[in-house]
N, C-alpha and C positions, 0 to 999 in steps of 0.2 A: 459361585456359591455348587461346590461340591457335594458328593451323596457321598457315604460312607456304608461298606456293606456291611450289613450285622452282623455276618461268620464268621470274615477275613479281616476285616476292617479294612480293607485295603479303598483307597479314594478315590471314585465313581465320576465319571462327565455326567451330567445328567441327562436322564433320555434313553439310559439303558436299562431292561428287564434285569439281565444277570448280571450278576457277578460277573467279568471277564477273570477273574483268578479262579474261582473256585465254584461257580456256572450255581453260587445259588441268588434265588429271588428274592429283587430286590424290593422295598417299599415302593408303592405307587403314590408318586404326587403330581395331583391334576400340573398343578403350576410351575413343574421342572418340566414339566415333557413337555415338547413341540413336535405338533404332528404336523409341520410345512402345508404347502399346496399355500392358494391364494383367499382361500375364502374369507368375504370381509362379515363378521358378525359386529352387530352393535344396531345402533341407530341409523347408521345409514341404508343399510337393507330397507329398511322399513319406505325410505322412498326411490327404491325401482320402479318396485307397477305401477307409482303415482308418474312418474316420467314419461313410462312407456304408454300408457294413458293418454298421458296430452301430446308424447311424440305420433300418436293413430290419429289425435283430435287431428291436429293440425294438419296432418295429409290427407284426411275425409272431408275438412274446411276445404283446403286448397283446390283439392280436385272438384269440388261443387262450384265452387268460385270458376275455376276454367272451364265449365262444360257453359256454367250461363253467359261469362264473357264470349267463348267460343259461337255459343246459338244464338247472340244478340248481333256478332259483327258478319253473318252472315244479310245478303241482302232482300228486304220484304219483296215479295211481288204485289205489283201494282194494284190496284183496289180494281177492279171491273170499273164501278162509275166514273173513275181519272183517266183512262183509259180513253186515246183520241177515236176517233169515229173512221174508221176505214175510207178511203177516199170510195166515188162512187166506182162502176167498173166501165169501164169505158168501151162500147161497142165496137167492133168488127169487124167486115165479113170474113177476112182473113185467117184469122184467129178459130183452130177445132175446137167443137165444143168439148166439156172435161169428160173422159174416158170412162164410162158406167160398169159399176161393181156390176160383173155376172155373176150367177152361184155356177160355184162348184161342183161340177161336177164328176163323181167318181165312177171310178170301172168297177164291173162286177167282181172282179181280185180284189178290190180293196174295201168292200163294203163288205164280201163273206168273211176277211179279215177281221174288222169293226166287230160284225157280229161272234165271229169264234171269241176275238179277245172278251168280249161281253157275254161268253157261255161260257168260257174258263171264271172268271171274275164272280159269277156266282155260281160258280163248284157245278156247274153244269156241264162235265167232259163231252166234248164232240168237236170235231173235225167240220170245218164248212168250207167248201170248196166251191167255185165258180164255173162250169165247165160249157161254154156254146152259149144256149139260152134259160138255161136251167142252174137251180145251186141245188147242191149235195149237202144236207146236213148228216155225219153218220155219227152218232152218238146212243149208248145205250137208255137216255133220260126222254127217248119221240114222247112219251106220254107224259110229260113234265109239263101243267101251263104255265112255267114260268117260262119253256124251249118254246109252245105258240106262240106266247106274245111278246117275246123279245124278235122271235119271224114275224108279228103284226106288225109292229115298228118300226122295221126297216121294210119291207115292202116298200113306201113309197121311194125309198133308193134305191131299190133293188130293180124298179121302175126304171126312175132315169138313169139307171146303168145297161137300161136296154136286156134286162133280166125277167122273161114270164114266167117263170114256174119254179116253185121251192117245195123239192122232196124230203123225208127225214128217215134215214135207212138204219135199221139195227146195225152192229158190227158185223154180225153175217153178211147183209148185204140187203136183205128182205127190205123192203118200203112198207115201212108204216103210215106214215100221210103222205100226197099227196095235194097241192093247191096252186092254180090258177093264179096268179099277182095280177 
């Protein structure tokens, strides 16, 4: 079914907007115009969201079921009451006694590094150095109570490392305080 140009009377194939001969505008008829494409309009498109929701629900349920099955496949830890008691120890004079845990003694440099790290963590800028039997803390914060508290906390570790004195120095090198450990 073709259209006819109202100006010149030429038969025009459906879909033209202007007459190919006189270029006059053709009357617009929606049922003769083909827009092309793959859009589906009608009752089928209403089912698409339902299908997507159903597919997502199936995936979620399958994932939960898989995790439950996988979790139950792990062997259960034996109940403490059902385990067999350990056999009695056989005493032998040839077996050496088990080694006892010895407390780890840090070096002066390690204790100084630990104190410097803690001072920096608390935003107290300082350089801490173990020299012979003393610890030098060089800081603009020598008067801060937090610095003195941290030195007191570490004093036992300093003594264990063989250090006897803690000095706090200004950045210029002037001694602010000196404590015997």
